[in-house]
C-alpha positions as a Markdown table, in Angstrom:
| # | Residue | x | y | z |
|---|---|---|---|---|
| 1 | Met | 171.1 | -111.1 | 241.8 |
| 2 | Pro | 172.6 | -113.5 | 239.3 |
| 3 | Arg | 171.0 | -114.1 | 236.0 |
| 4 | Pro | 168.4 | -117.0 | 236.0 |
| 5 | Pro | 168.8 | -120.0 | 233.7 |
| 6 | Ala | 167.2 | -119.7 | 230.4 |
| 7 | Arg | 164.1 | -121.8 | 231.1 |
| 8 | Leu | 163.8 | -121.1 | 234.8 |
| 9 | Leu | 160.5 | -120.4 | 236.3 |
| 10 | Ala | 158.6 | -119.2 | 233.2 |
| 11 | Ser | 161.7 | -117.8 | 231.5 |
| 12 | Ala | 162.3 | -114.9 | 233.9 |
| 13 | Ala | 163.0 | -114.2 | 237.5 |
| 14 | Val | 160.6 | -116.1 | 239.9 |
| 15 | Phe | 157.0 | -115.1 | 239.2 |
| 16 | Ala | 157.8 | -113.3 | 235.9 |
| 17 | Ala | 155.3 | -115.6 | 234.2 |
| 18 | Leu | 152.0 | -113.8 | 234.1 |
| 19 | Ala | 151.4 | -114.8 | 230.5 |
| 20 | Leu | 150.0 | -111.6 | 229.4 |
| 21 | Gly | 147.7 | -113.0 | 227.3 |
| 22 | Gly | 147.8 | -116.5 | 226.2 |
| 23 | Cys | 146.6 | -114.8 | 223.1 |
| 24 | Ser | 147.7 | -117.3 | 220.5 |
| 25 | Thr | 145.9 | -117.8 | 217.3 |
| 26 | Thr | 146.6 | -117.4 | 213.6 |
| 27 | Ala | 145.6 | -114.1 | 212.1 |
| 28 | Gly | 143.1 | -114.2 | 209.3 |
| 29 | Thr | 141.3 | -117.3 | 210.6 |
| 30 | Gly | 138.2 | -115.5 | 211.5 |
| 31 | Asp | 138.4 | -116.3 | 215.2 |
| 32 | Thr | 140.9 | -113.8 | 216.4 |
| 33 | Thr | 138.4 | -111.8 | 218.5 |
| 34 | Gly | 141.1 | -109.6 | 220.0 |
| 35 | Ser | 143.7 | -112.3 | 220.1 |
| 36 | Ile | 147.3 | -111.8 | 219.0 |
| 37 | Ala | 148.3 | -113.4 | 215.8 |
| 38 | Thr | 151.1 | -115.9 | 216.3 |
| 39 | Asn | 152.6 | -119.1 | 215.2 |
| 40 | Ser | 152.7 | -121.5 | 218.2 |
| 41 | Ala | 155.8 | -123.3 | 217.1 |
| 42 | Pro | 159.0 | -122.3 | 218.9 |
| 43 | Arg | 161.4 | -120.2 | 217.0 |
| 44 | Ser | 165.0 | -119.2 | 217.3 |
| 45 | Ala | 166.3 | -115.7 | 217.4 |
| 46 | Val | 167.4 | -116.1 | 213.8 |
| 47 | Gln | 164.0 | -117.2 | 212.7 |
| 48 | Trp | 162.4 | -114.3 | 214.6 |
| 49 | Arg | 164.7 | -111.8 | 212.8 |
| 50 | Gln | 163.7 | -113.4 | 209.5 |
| 51 | Glu | 160.1 | -112.9 | 210.5 |
| 52 | Met | 160.9 | -109.3 | 211.4 |
| 53 | Asp | 162.4 | -108.7 | 208.0 |
| 54 | Thr | 159.6 | -110.4 | 206.1 |
| 55 | Trp | 156.7 | -108.7 | 207.9 |
| 56 | Gly | 158.6 | -105.4 | 208.3 |
| 57 | Glu | 158.9 | -105.1 | 204.5 |
| 58 | Arg | 155.2 | -105.8 | 204.1 |
| 59 | Tyr | 154.3 | -103.4 | 206.9 |
| 60 | Arg | 156.4 | -100.6 | 205.3 |
| 61 | Ala | 154.6 | -101.2 | 202.0 |
| 62 | Ser | 151.2 | -101.0 | 203.7 |
| 63 | Pro | 151.2 | -99.6 | 207.2 |
| 64 | Ala | 147.4 | -99.9 | 207.4 |
| 65 | Asp | 147.6 | -103.7 | 206.9 |
| 66 | Pro | 146.5 | -105.1 | 210.3 |
| 67 | Asp | 147.9 | -108.6 | 209.7 |
| 68 | Ala | 151.3 | -107.2 | 208.7 |
| 69 | Ala | 151.4 | -104.8 | 211.7 |
| 70 | Val | 150.5 | -107.5 | 214.2 |
| 71 | Arg | 153.0 | -110.0 | 212.8 |
| 72 | Tyr | 155.8 | -107.4 | 212.5 |
| 73 | Ala | 155.2 | -106.2 | 216.1 |
| 74 | Gln | 155.2 | -109.8 | 217.3 |
| 75 | Ala | 158.6 | -110.4 | 215.8 |
| 76 | Leu | 159.9 | -107.1 | 217.2 |
| 77 | Arg | 158.7 | -108.1 | 220.7 |
| 78 | Ala | 160.4 | -111.5 | 220.4 |
| 79 | Ile | 163.8 | -109.8 | 219.8 |
| 80 | Gly | 163.3 | -107.3 | 222.5 |
| 81 | Gln | 162.3 | -104.3 | 220.5 |
| 82 | Arg | 159.2 | -103.7 | 222.6 |
| 83 | Ala | 158.9 | -99.9 | 222.3 |
| 84 | Gln | 159.1 | -100.2 | 218.5 |
| 85 | Ala | 156.4 | -102.9 | 218.6 |
| 86 | Ala | 154.1 | -100.6 | 220.5 |
| 87 | Ala | 154.7 | -97.8 | 218.1 |
| 88 | Val | 153.9 | -100.1 | 215.1 |
| 89 | Leu | 150.7 | -101.2 | 216.8 |
| 90 | Glu | 149.7 | -97.7 | 217.8 |
| 91 | Gln | 149.7 | -96.7 | 214.1 |
| 92 | Ala | 147.9 | -99.9 | 213.2 |
| 93 | Ala | 145.2 | -99.0 | 215.8 |
| 94 | Ile | 144.8 | -95.6 | 214.3 |
| 95 | His | 144.1 | -97.1 | 210.9 |
| 96 | Asn | 142.0 | -100.0 | 212.2 |
| 97 | Thr | 140.0 | -98.6 | 215.1 |
| 98 | Asp | 137.7 | -101.6 | 215.4 |
| 99 | Asn | 140.1 | -104.4 | 214.6 |
| 100 | Arg | 140.1 | -106.6 | 217.7 |
| 101 | Ala | 143.3 | -108.4 | 216.8 |
| 102 | Val | 145.2 | -105.1 | 216.5 |
| 103 | Leu | 143.7 | -103.8 | 219.7 |
| 104 | Gly | 144.5 | -107.0 | 221.6 |
| 105 | Ala | 148.1 | -106.9 | 220.4 |
| 106 | Tyr | 148.4 | -103.2 | 221.1 |
| 107 | Gly | 147.1 | -103.5 | 224.6 |
| 108 | Arg | 149.6 | -106.3 | 225.3 |
| 109 | Ala | 152.4 | -104.2 | 223.9 |
| 110 | Leu | 151.4 | -101.2 | 226.1 |
| 111 | Ala | 151.5 | -103.5 | 229.1 |
| 112 | Asp | 155.0 | -104.7 | 228.0 |
| 113 | Asn | 156.2 | -101.1 | 228.3 |
| 114 | Gly | 154.6 | -100.4 | 231.7 |
| 115 | Asn | 151.7 | -98.3 | 230.4 |
| 116 | Phe | 149.2 | -100.3 | 232.4 |
| 117 | Gln | 146.2 | -98.0 | 232.5 |
| 118 | Gln | 146.4 | -97.2 | 228.8 |
| 119 | Ala | 146.7 | -101.0 | 228.2 |
| 120 | Leu | 143.5 | -101.6 | 230.1 |
| 121 | Asp | 141.7 | -98.8 | 228.1 |
| 122 | Val | 142.7 | -100.4 | 224.8 |
| 123 | Leu | 142.0 | -103.9 | 225.9 |
| 124 | Asn | 138.5 | -102.9 | 226.9 |
| 125 | Arg | 137.9 | -102.1 | 223.3 |
| 126 | Ala | 139.3 | -105.4 | 222.1 |
| 127 | His | 136.2 | -107.3 | 223.0 |
| 128 | Thr | 132.6 | -106.5 | 224.2 |
| 129 | Gln | 130.4 | -107.7 | 227.0 |
| 130 | Asp | 128.1 | -109.5 | 224.5 |
| 131 | Gln | 131.1 | -111.0 | 222.8 |
| 132 | Pro | 133.8 | -111.5 | 225.5 |
| 133 | Asp | 137.1 | -113.1 | 224.6 |
| 134 | Trp | 138.7 | -115.3 | 227.3 |
| 135 | Arg | 142.2 | -114.5 | 226.0 |
| 136 | Ile | 141.6 | -110.8 | 226.5 |
| 137 | Leu | 140.1 | -111.3 | 229.9 |
| 138 | Ser | 143.3 | -113.2 | 230.9 |
| 139 | Val | 145.4 | -110.3 | 229.5 |
| 140 | Gln | 143.4 | -107.8 | 231.5 |
| 141 | Gly | 143.8 | -109.9 | 234.6 |
| 142 | Ala | 147.6 | -110.0 | 234.1 |
| 143 | Val | 147.7 | -106.2 | 233.7 |
| 144 | Leu | 145.7 | -105.7 | 236.9 |
| 145 | Asp | 148.1 | -108.0 | 238.7 |
| 146 | Gln | 151.0 | -105.9 | 237.6 |
| 147 | Met | 149.2 | -102.9 | 239.0 |
| 148 | Gly | 148.8 | -104.7 | 242.3 |
| 149 | Arg | 145.1 | -105.1 | 242.0 |
| 150 | His | 145.0 | -108.8 | 242.6 |
| 151 | Pro | 141.4 | -109.4 | 243.8 |
| 152 | Glu | 140.2 | -107.6 | 240.7 |
| 153 | Ala | 142.6 | -109.6 | 238.5 |
| 154 | Gln | 141.3 | -112.8 | 239.9 |
| 155 | Arg | 137.7 | -111.9 | 238.9 |
| 156 | Tyr | 138.9 | -111.4 | 235.3 |
| 157 | Tyr | 140.5 | -114.9 | 235.4 |
| 158 | Ala | 137.3 | -116.4 | 236.8 |
| 159 | Ser | 135.4 | -114.8 | 233.9 |
| 160 | Ala | 137.9 | -116.2 | 231.4 |
| 161 | Leu | 137.6 | -119.7 | 233.0 |
| 162 | Arg | 133.8 | -119.6 | 232.7 |
| 163 | Leu | 134.3 | -119.1 | 228.9 |
| 164 | Lys | 137.3 | -121.6 | 228.7 |
| 165 | Pro | 137.1 | -124.0 | 231.6 |
| 166 | Asp | 140.4 | -125.5 | 232.7 |
| 167 | Glu | 142.5 | -123.5 | 230.2 |
| 168 | Pro | 146.1 | -124.0 | 231.6 |
| 169 | Ser | 147.3 | -120.5 | 230.6 |
| 170 | Val | 144.5 | -118.8 | 232.6 |
| 171 | Leu | 144.8 | -121.2 | 235.5 |
| 172 | Ser | 148.6 | -120.5 | 235.6 |
| 173 | Asn | 147.9 | -116.7 | 235.7 |
| 174 | Leu | 145.3 | -117.2 | 238.4 |
| 175 | Gly | 147.7 | -119.3 | 240.5 |
| 176 | Leu | 150.4 | -116.7 | 240.2 |
| 177 | Ser | 147.9 | -114.0 | 241.2 |
| 178 | Tyr | 147.2 | -115.9 | 244.4 |
| 179 | Ala | 150.9 | -116.2 | 245.0 |
| 180 | Leu | 151.4 | -112.4 | 244.5 |
| 181 | Ser | 148.6 | -111.8 | 247.0 |
| 182 | Lys | 150.4 | -114.2 | 249.4 |
| 183 | Asn | 147.8 | -116.9 | 249.3 |
| 184 | Leu | 150.3 | -119.7 | 248.7 |
| 185 | Arg | 148.0 | -122.6 | 249.5 |
| 186 | Glu | 145.4 | -121.5 | 246.9 |
| 187 | Ala | 148.3 | -120.7 | 244.5 |
| 188 | Glu | 149.6 | -124.3 | 244.8 |
| 189 | Thr | 146.2 | -125.8 | 244.3 |
| 190 | Thr | 145.5 | -123.7 | 241.2 |
| 191 | Leu | 149.0 | -124.3 | 239.7 |
| 192 | Arg | 148.7 | -128.0 | 240.2 |
| 193 | Arg | 145.3 | -127.9 | 238.4 |
| 194 | Ala | 147.0 | -126.0 | 235.6 |
| 195 | Ala | 149.9 | -128.4 | 235.4 |
| 196 | Glu | 147.4 | -131.4 | 235.0 |
| 197 | Gln | 145.8 | -129.9 | 231.9 |
| 198 | Arg | 146.7 | -131.1 | 228.4 |
| 199 | Gly | 148.8 | -128.4 | 226.7 |
| 200 | Ala | 150.2 | -127.0 | 230.0 |
| 201 | Glu | 153.7 | -125.5 | 229.3 |
| 202 | Pro | 156.7 | -126.5 | 231.4 |
| 203 | Lys | 156.8 | -123.0 | 233.0 |
| 204 | Val | 153.6 | -123.9 | 234.9 |
| 205 | Arg | 155.4 | -126.7 | 236.7 |
| 206 | Gln | 158.4 | -124.5 | 237.3 |
| 207 | Asn | 156.3 | -121.8 | 239.0 |
| 208 | Leu | 154.6 | -124.6 | 241.0 |
| 209 | Ala | 158.0 | -125.6 | 242.2 |
| 210 | Leu | 158.7 | -122.2 | 243.6 |
| 211 | Val | 155.3 | -122.0 | 245.3 |
| 212 | Val | 155.9 | -125.4 | 246.9 |
| 213 | Gly | 159.4 | -124.3 | 248.0 |
| 214 | Leu | 158.1 | -121.1 | 249.5 |
| 215 | Gln | 156.0 | -123.2 | 251.8 |
| 216 | Gly | 159.1 | -125.0 | 253.1 |
| 217 | Arg | 158.8 | -128.3 | 251.1 |
| 218 | Phe | 162.2 | -128.0 | 249.4 |
| 219 | Gln | 162.7 | -131.6 | 248.4 |
| 220 | Glu | 159.3 | -131.7 | 246.7 |
| 221 | Ala | 160.0 | -128.4 | 245.0 |
| 222 | Glu | 163.3 | -129.6 | 243.6 |
| 223 | Thr | 161.6 | -132.8 | 242.2 |
| 224 | Ile | 159.1 | -130.6 | 240.5 |
| 225 | Ala | 161.7 | -128.2 | 239.2 |
| 226 | Arg | 163.6 | -131.1 | 237.6 |
| 227 | Gly | 160.7 | -132.2 | 235.5 |
| 228 | Asp | 160.4 | -131.5 | 231.7 |
| 229 | Leu | 164.1 | -130.5 | 231.5 |
| 230 | Ser | 167.4 | -131.9 | 230.4 |
| 231 | Glu | 169.9 | -132.9 | 233.0 |
| 232 | Gly | 171.8 | -129.6 | 232.6 |
| 233 | Glu | 168.8 | -127.4 | 232.6 |
| 234 | Ala | 167.4 | -129.2 | 235.6 |
| 235 | Ala | 170.6 | -128.7 | 237.6 |
| 236 | Ala | 170.7 | -125.0 | 236.7 |
| 237 | Asn | 167.0 | -124.6 | 237.7 |
| 238 | Val | 167.4 | -126.4 | 241.0 |
| 239 | Ala | 170.5 | -124.3 | 241.9 |
| 240 | Tyr | 168.7 | -121.1 | 241.1 |
| 241 | Leu | 165.6 | -122.3 | 242.9 |
| 242 | Arg | 167.6 | -122.9 | 246.1 |
| 243 | Gln | 169.2 | -119.5 | 245.9 |
| 244 | Met | 165.8 | -117.8 | 245.4 |
| 245 | Leu | 164.2 | -119.7 | 248.2 |
| 246 | Ala | 167.1 | -118.8 | 250.5 |
| 247 | Gln | 166.5 | -115.1 | 249.8 |
| 248 | Gln | 162.8 | -115.5 | 250.6 |
| 249 | Gly | 163.1 | -116.1 | 254.3 |
| 250 | Asp | 160.7 | -113.2 | 254.9 |
| 251 | Trp | 157.7 | -113.6 | 252.5 |
| 252 | Lys | 157.1 | -109.9 | 252.7 |
| 253 | Lys | 160.3 | -109.3 | 250.7 |
| 254 | Thr | 158.6 | -110.7 | 247.6 |
| 255 | Lys | 156.3 | -107.7 | 247.5 |
| 256 | Arg | 159.2 | -105.3 | 247.4 |
| 257 | Gly | 161.8 | -106.7 | 245.2 |
| 258 | Ser | 162.1 | -107.2 | 241.4 |
| 259 | Pro | 161.5 | -111.0 | 241.5 |
| 260 | Leu | 157.8 | -110.5 | 241.5 |
| 261 | Ala | 157.6 | -108.0 | 238.7 |
| 262 | Pro | 155.6 | -109.9 | 236.0 |
| 263 | Thr | 156.8 | -109.8 | 232.4 |
| 264 | Thr | 154.9 | -110.6 | 229.2 |
| 265 | Gly | 155.6 | -113.7 | 227.2 |
| 266 | Ser | 157.1 | -113.7 | 223.7 |
């Protein structure tokens, strides 16, 4: 299978968009509650390496510093060093057994590396029933989807949405979960709802394009796929969309091949 364009369909093959955690907040603000510390501004590879150097130095000076560990691990994940990121967060979790930001980040890192059951165990400690975190609920749903437990995942997304109604990242995960369970009509409805929300990322509309195309409405799918992109990116996305749809003549194939394997975001 050829390599997909850089911004295609949530930045990875087909449904690789379960945004394992729209866990985006700034560490130290007091509202992390299991969320992963991050700066929402887009960064280049060079900037991420600078972050890695800065926070890596601070982490090595103080491995028990939860903020340093989370930020260092985030930079490591961004440049593809996911096993090392998980190792950093494992040590941080040992030193900070009740730090929800660390536990949330560690659970996400474990899921990145395919350790799904361990990820769920850690994420269960990242929030409590009396103080639930919609971000962590969404992460847990995404992990369950990757384990093939789609109905259970959808219950987690529903819980997250009760706490954070119409949150586009959760709606996007829910829509993809419906698609993974072959309920394309509900997937389309949910992804359209996600795309209408303020703050919805372009990847939501790109996944909507695929779901529409899988239902045979190719022209409409191409129109959606061209949105939010430059002319060159749009052309690349449409070309890849056509190829992927051509390979999906039998919907059952999507349950067997790598295109449906979810990945975590950066």
